[in-house]
C-alpha positions in Angstrom: 252.8 -7.3 130.0 255.2 -8.1 133.4 255.4 -5.5 135.7 258.4 -2.8 135.9 258.8 -4.1 139.6 261.0 -7.2 140.7 258.4 -8.6 142.8 256.0 -8.1 139.6 258.0 -9.8 137.5 258.4 -12.7 139.2 254.9 -13.0 140.1 254.2 -13.0 136.8 257.0 -15.8 135.4 255.8 -17.8 137.8 252.3 -17.6 137.1 253.1 -17.8 133.5 255.4 -20.8 134.4 254.4 -24.2 132.7 255.4 -25.9 136.1 253.0 -23.6 138.1 250.3 -25.6 136.0 251.3 -28.6 136.2 251.4 -28.8 140.1 248.1 -26.6 140.7 246.7 -29.2 138.1 247.6 -32.2 140.4 246.8 -30.6 143.4 243.4 -30.2 142.5 243.5 -33.7 140.9 244.7 -34.7 144.3 241.9 -33.2 146.5 239.0 -33.7 143.7 240.2 -37.3 144.4 239.4 -36.5 148.1 236.2 -35.8 147.4 235.4 -39.3 146.2 236.7 -41.7 148.8 235.6 -39.1 151.7 231.9 -39.4 152.2 230.1 -35.9 151.1 227.6 -34.3 152.7 224.5 -34.3 151.4 224.6 -37.0 149.7 225.5 -39.1 152.8 222.7 -39.7 155.1 223.9 -38.4 158.3 223.6 -41.8 160.6 226.0 -43.4 157.7 228.2 -40.4 158.2 228.2 -41.0 162.3 229.1 -44.9 161.8 231.8 -44.0 159.5 233.8 -41.8 161.5 234.4 -40.6 165.3 232.8 -37.4 166.0 236.1 -35.9 166.4 237.0 -36.7 163.2 234.2 -35.9 161.7 234.3 -32.4 163.0 237.6 -32.2 161.7 236.6 -33.0 158.3 233.9 -30.6 158.5 235.7 -27.9 159.9 238.1 -28.1 156.8 235.4 -28.6 154.1 236.2 -32.0 153.3 232.9 -33.2 153.9 231.8 -30.6 151.0 235.0 -30.4 148.6 233.7 -29.0 145.8 231.8 -26.2 147.9 234.8 -25.1 149.7 235.9 -21.8 149.8 240.2 -23.0 149.8 238.8 -24.9 146.6 237.1 -22.5 144.7 240.3 -20.3 145.5 242.3 -23.1 143.8 240.1 -23.3 141.0 240.5 -19.3 140.2 244.4 -19.3 141.4 244.6 -22.5 138.5 242.3 -20.4 136.1 245.0 -17.6 136.6 247.9 -19.4 136.5 245.9 -20.6 132.5 245.2 -17.1 131.7 248.9 -15.6 132.7 250.5 -18.8 130.8 248.4 -18.1 127.1 248.7 -14.2 127.6 252.8 -14.7 128.0 253.3 -16.9 124.7 250.7 -15.1 122.8 252.3 -12.6 121.0 255.3 -15.3 119.3 252.1 -18.0 118.7 249.7 -15.2 116.6 253.1 -14.0 115.0 254.2 -17.6 114.0 250.3 -18.0 112.9 249.8 -14.5 110.9 252.8 -14.4 109.8 254.2 -17.6 108.5 258.0 -17.7 107.2 257.7 -17.7 103.5 261.0 -17.5 101.8 263.3 -19.2 104.2 266.6 -18.1 104.0 270.2 -20.4 103.5 270.7 -21.0 107.6 266.8 -21.9 107.5 267.4 -24.3 105.1 270.5 -26.1 106.3 268.7 -27.0 109.3 265.7 -28.4 107.7 265.6 -31.9 108.5 262.7 -33.0 105.3 264.5 -31.0 101.9 265.8 -32.3 98.6 267.4 -30.5 95.8 266.1 -31.7 91.9 268.2 -30.7 89.2 266.2 -29.1 86.7 266.7 -27.7 83.0 264.0 -24.2 83.2 263.1 -22.4 86.3 260.2 -21.0 85.5 258.6 -23.8 84.1 260.3 -26.1 87.6 257.8 -23.9 89.5 254.7 -24.1 87.3 255.6 -28.3 87.8 256.4 -27.7 91.6 252.6 -26.0 92.1 251.0 -29.2 89.8 252.6 -30.7 92.3 251.1 -29.1 95.4 248.0 -29.0 94.3 247.4 -32.5 93.5 248.6 -33.3 97.0 245.2 -31.1 98.3 248.0 -28.3 99.1 247.2 -24.6 97.8 250.2 -22.9 97.1 251.0 -19.1 97.2 253.8 -17.5 94.9 256.3 -15.5 96.9 257.8 -12.8 94.7 260.9 -11.4 96.5 264.2 -10.1 95.1 262.9 -10.5 91.8 263.0 -14.5 92.3 259.9 -16.7 92.6 258.7 -19.3 95.2 256.4 -21.4 97.0 254.7 -22.0 99.6 251.8 -24.0 101.4 251.4 -24.8 104.4 248.4 -27.2 106.0 246.3 -27.6 109.6 247.4 -24.0 109.9 244.4 -24.0 113.1 246.4 -26.8 114.8 249.4 -24.1 116.2 246.0 -22.4 118.4 244.9 -26.3 119.5 246.9 -25.1 122.9 244.7 -22.0 123.3 241.3 -24.1 122.5 242.0 -26.3 125.4 243.2 -22.9 127.7 239.7 -21.7 126.8 238.0 -24.9 127.7 239.6 -25.3 130.9 238.7 -21.6 131.6 235.1 -22.5 130.9 235.3 -25.5 132.9 236.8 -23.9 136.1 234.3 -21.1 136.0 231.4 -23.2 136.1 232.9 -24.7 139.1 233.4 -21.7 140.2 229.7 -20.4 139.6 228.0 -23.8 141.0 230.2 -23.4 144.1 228.9 -19.9 144.8 225.3 -20.0 143.6 224.9 -23.5 143.8 223.2 -25.4 146.2 222.3 -28.7 146.9 219.8 -30.7 148.9 217.5 -33.4 150.1 213.4 -33.8 149.8 211.8 -36.7 151.4 207.8 -36.5 150.3 205.0 -39.0 150.9 202.2 -39.6 148.2 200.2 -36.2 148.1 202.8 -34.3 150.3 203.7 -31.0 148.6 206.8 -28.5 149.5 208.3 -25.5 148.6 211.2 -25.6 151.0 214.3 -27.3 150.5 216.4 -28.6 153.1 220.5 -27.8 152.3 223.5 -29.8 153.1 224.1 -27.6 156.5 220.2 -28.2 157.8 219.3 -24.3 156.5 216.5 -24.0 154.6 215.8 -22.7 151.1 212.9 -21.5 149.4 211.8 -22.7 146.0 210.6 -20.6 143.8 207.8 -22.8 143.4 206.1 -26.0 145.0 206.4 -29.6 144.2 204.0 -32.3 144.9 204.2 -35.7 145.1 200.6 -38.0 143.7 202.6 -41.2 143.9 206.1 -43.5 144.2 206.4 -47.3 144.4 209.0 -49.6 143.8 209.3 -52.5 140.6 211.0 -55.6 141.7 212.8 -58.9 139.6 210.9 -62.5 139.8 213.1 -63.0 142.3 212.2 -59.9 144.6 214.9 -57.6 144.2 214.7 -54.0 143.1 214.1 -53.8 140.1 213.5 -49.5 140.3 211.6 -46.9 142.1 209.6 -44.4 140.4 208.0 -41.3 141.7 205.0 -39.1 140.1 206.1 -35.7 140.3 203.7 -32.2 139.9 205.4 -28.6 139.7 202.9 -25.8 140.6 203.4 -22.2 139.9 200.7 -20.0 141.7 198.5 -23.1 142.3 198.3 -24.3 139.1 200.3 -27.8 137.5 202.7 -26.2 135.4 204.7 -29.2 134.8 204.2 -33.2 135.6 206.8 -36.4 135.5 207.4 -39.7 136.5 211.0 -39.8 137.2 213.3 -42.9 137.9 216.9 -43.1 138.8 219.0 -41.3 135.9 215.9 -39.6 134.4 215.3 -36.6 136.5 213.4 -33.5 136.6 214.3 -30.6 135.6 212.4 -27.2 135.5 213.8 -23.6 137.0 217.6 -25.0 136.3 216.8 -27.3 139.4 217.0 -31.1 139.1 215.3 -33.8 141.0 216.8 -37.2 141.0 215.1 -40.4 142.3 217.1 -41.1 145.1 215.7 -43.8 147.2 212.8 -45.2 148.4 210.9 -46.6 151.2 208.7 -47.2 154.2 207.8 -44.3 156.1 206.9 -47.1 159.0 203.3 -45.3 159.0 200.3 -47.6 157.8 197.9 -46.7 155.6 195.4 -48.8 155.5 194.8 -51.7 157.3 192.3 -54.6 156.0 190.6 -56.6 159.0 187.6 -59.7 158.8 185.8 -59.2 161.9 183.5 -62.2 163.2 180.8 -62.2 165.0 179.4 -65.4 165.4 178.1 -66.8 162.4 178.7 -63.3 160.5 181.9 -62.2 159.3 182.7 -58.8 157.6 185.8 -57.5 156.2 186.5 -53.4 157.4 189.4 -50.9 155.8 190.9 -49.4 159.0 193.1 -46.2 158.8 194.7 -44.3 162.0 192.5 -42.8 164.4 189.1 -43.0 162.1 186.7 -46.0 163.1 184.5 -47.8 161.1 181.1 -48.7 162.6 179.9 -52.5 163.4 177.5 -53.8 164.2 174.7 -53.3 167.3 176.4 -49.3 167.4 180.2 -50.2 168.2 183.2 -48.6 166.7 186.4 -50.6 165.4 189.8 -48.0 165.6 193.0 -48.6 164.7 194.9 -46.9 167.2 198.5 -47.6 166.8 200.2 -49.6 164.2 203.9 -50.8 164.6 205.9 -52.9 161.4 208.8 -54.3 163.4 207.9 -54.8 166.9 209.5 -55.8 170.3 208.4 -55.8 173.8 210.9 -54.2 176.1 210.1 -53.6 179.9 206.7 -54.4 179.6 206.1 -51.9 176.4 205.3 -52.5 172.7 208.5 -50.7 170.7 209.4 -50.1 167.2 212.6 -51.9 166.1 212.5 -50.3 162.4 210.5 -49.4 160.2 210.5 -52.3 158.2 207.3 -54.7 157.7 208.6 -57.1 159.6 206.9 -58.2 162.6 204.0 -55.8 163.3 201.8 -54.9 166.1 198.2 -53.7 165.9 196.6 -52.3 168.1 193.1 -51.9 168.3 190.1 -50.6 169.9 186.0 -51.0 170.0 184.2 -48.6 171.5 180.8 -50.1 172.6 177.3 -48.5 173.5 177.1 -50.2 176.9 180.4 -48.5 177.7 181.7 -45.2 178.6 185.8 -46.5 177.7 187.1 -48.0 174.5 188.4 -51.7 174.8 191.5 -52.1 173.7 194.2 -55.1 173.0 197.4 -55.3 171.0 197.5 -57.9 168.2 200.5 -59.8 167.1 199.7 -61.7 163.4 202.8 -63.4 163.3 201.7 -65.1 166.9 198.1 -65.1 167.1 195.6 -65.8 164.1 192.8 -63.7 165.6 192.7 -60.5 168.3 190.0 -61.1 170.4 188.5 -58.8 173.3 187.7 -59.5 176.6 183.6 -59.7 177.2 183.0 -59.2 173.8 182.2 -61.5 170.5 184.1 -60.5 168.2 187.1 -62.1 166.5 189.4 -60.0 164.3 192.3 -61.0 161.9 194.2 -59.1 160.1 194.3 -59.7 156.3 196.2 -57.6 154.5 197.7 -54.0 154.8 199.3 -51.0 152.9 202.0 -49.1 154.3 202.3 -45.3 153.3 206.0 -45.0 151.7 208.4 -41.9 150.9 210.0 -40.9 148.0 213.7 -39.2 148.5 214.8 -36.7 146.4 218.0 -35.7 145.7 217.9 -31.9 144.4 220.6 -29.9 142.4 221.1 -26.5 141.4 223.7 -26.1 138.8 224.2 -22.6 137.5 227.4 -23.1 136.0 226.9 -26.8 134.5 226.1 -25.5 130.9 229.9 -23.5 130.8 231.3 -27.1 132.0 229.7 -28.6 129.2 230.9 -26.3 126.7 234.2 -26.1 128.9 233.9 -30.1 127.5 233.0 -30.0 124.5 235.2 -27.2 123.6 238.3 -29.0 124.8 237.2 -32.0 122.4 237.7 -29.6 119.9 240.9 -28.8 121.3 242.2 -31.9 121.4 240.9 -33.3 118.2 243.1 -30.1 116.4 246.0 -30.9 118.9 246.3 -35.1 118.4 244.9 -35.5 114.9 245.8 -32.6 112.8 249.5 -32.0 112.2 250.4 -28.4 110.9 252.7 -28.9 107.7 254.9 -26.3 105.9 256.3 -26.6 102.0 258.7 -24.8 100.1 260.0 -24.9 97.1 262.8 -22.1 95.2 264.9 -22.1 93.2 268.9 -21.7 94.4 272.3 -22.6 92.1 273.7 -25.8 92.7 277.2 -27.2 93.6 278.3 -26.9 90.0 276.2 -23.8 89.5 273.6 -25.5 87.4 270.5 -24.4 88.8 268.1 -26.8 90.8 264.6 -26.8 92.5 265.0 -26.8 96.1 261.9 -28.3 98.0 261.7 -28.7 101.8 259.3 -29.4 104.2 258.9 -29.2 108.1 255.4 -30.5 109.9 255.4 -29.6 113.7 255.3 -32.8 115.2 254.9 -36.6 114.4 258.0 -36.2 112.5 258.6 -39.9 112.2 256.3 -40.2 109.9 256.8 -37.4 107.5 260.0 -38.6 105.7 257.8 -41.2 103.1 255.8 -38.8 102.2 257.8 -36.3 101.7 259.8 -38.7 99.9 256.5 -39.3 97.6 256.3 -35.6 96.9 259.6 -35.4 95.4 259.7 -38.3 93.7 256.7 -37.0 92.1 258.5 -33.7 91.1 260.9 -35.1 89.4 258.6 -37.1 87.4 256.3 -34.0 86.5 259.8 -31.7 85.4 261.1 -35.3 83.6 258.0 -35.0 81.3 258.9 -31.6 80.8 260.2 -30.8 77.2 263.8 -30.4 76.3 263.6 -26.7 75.5 261.8 -23.9 77.6 258.5 -23.2 75.8 258.2 -19.6 74.5 255.5 -18.8 76.6 257.0 -20.0 79.8 256.8 -17.7 82.7 260.1 -15.4 83.3 262.4 -16.9 86.5 263.1 -13.5 86.9 260.4 -10.8 87.5 261.0 -7.0 86.6 261.1 -5.3 89.6 
């Protein structure tokens, strides 16, 4: 596989080295960890980013891609290099592994038998019956022995969990799938944020870099809200979303946190909920003399009062403060509202207006007009914040995770075991049954199992008749 040029061979050895793979894996882990403690776009609000880092630090982090680690070009290259190292290491070691898997060592020679850690010899009276007895014991232990005839000599070979030899390649394949999924997501995927109010729809998504990305459909928010615990703390946020295709409703779902709407491979997560700072409906009671009536006011939509007058909600500030003689908004939360009302009468060409602070005064009064107005209820307009993501490589990642679970199960919970049984001459020239075993790992657990196997063979051989039966198979087979 390696190139005939010295430089090519050196590159090949470097890429196929286990050390290279381990180093790249550590680097990927460190960089991925960096993306967990450095605030990432677009998940983090820009104001929060500005509060967390100085402008110079933020510019530097953006420049090197640390505020969007998993979509940075150098992170994609790092994943590709790690995948290339896995491929090279797998190709470099595959011939030996396949040879070991496809052509197992069925008849051990003298040197192999001498080096095997688990082996035993059992004295036998008749060779053919001894091989038969060993075969019966193998089968009783859940093994499927093969009779091997070589040089007119019969022997037994059995193995168990042979597929565990390929466990490392299953894990390598799973890593490649995960890396490929990450690269596909980084190149073709995108993430963005949507803020919708009830009744609003859009077919454009704002991406992490501030650019706009068209959606293949329109998304509409029909309603949104918050449920609270008895103590007033938020319990959950919810949103009723509708997918529109060619003006028709194609899909509906009420989403909550961790239960997104999925359509066309795009996921809409419930990320936030809050007040827009805009009033939806203000309910007021209007007293004129002894008569009191209730009205629902909406911004810039006058309602008719008695005597032909019209009352209008000119402005509403949910959390107001006076600065330099002006009423300004401090926040969007309903804390200290300020209400700007205007009344148009038939006797005046100009409306009479006033600012009303419910926290400081009970009624809003108008100079020269017989009206006392009291705010009785208010309904604020709320928004739903949707985290939107398109991850076309996610199925590759999930498939890789499942394949890795299979590979790790093969690697840790199965052990490739090989067993041999053959007749060999003993030191005194008598015939003996040699039995050997070789587990690939967990060798400290197998001496006891091997001892039980050989004890079972001794008992089986001891139960045989002293004289060889006439129908016994010959030990040496004619060529």
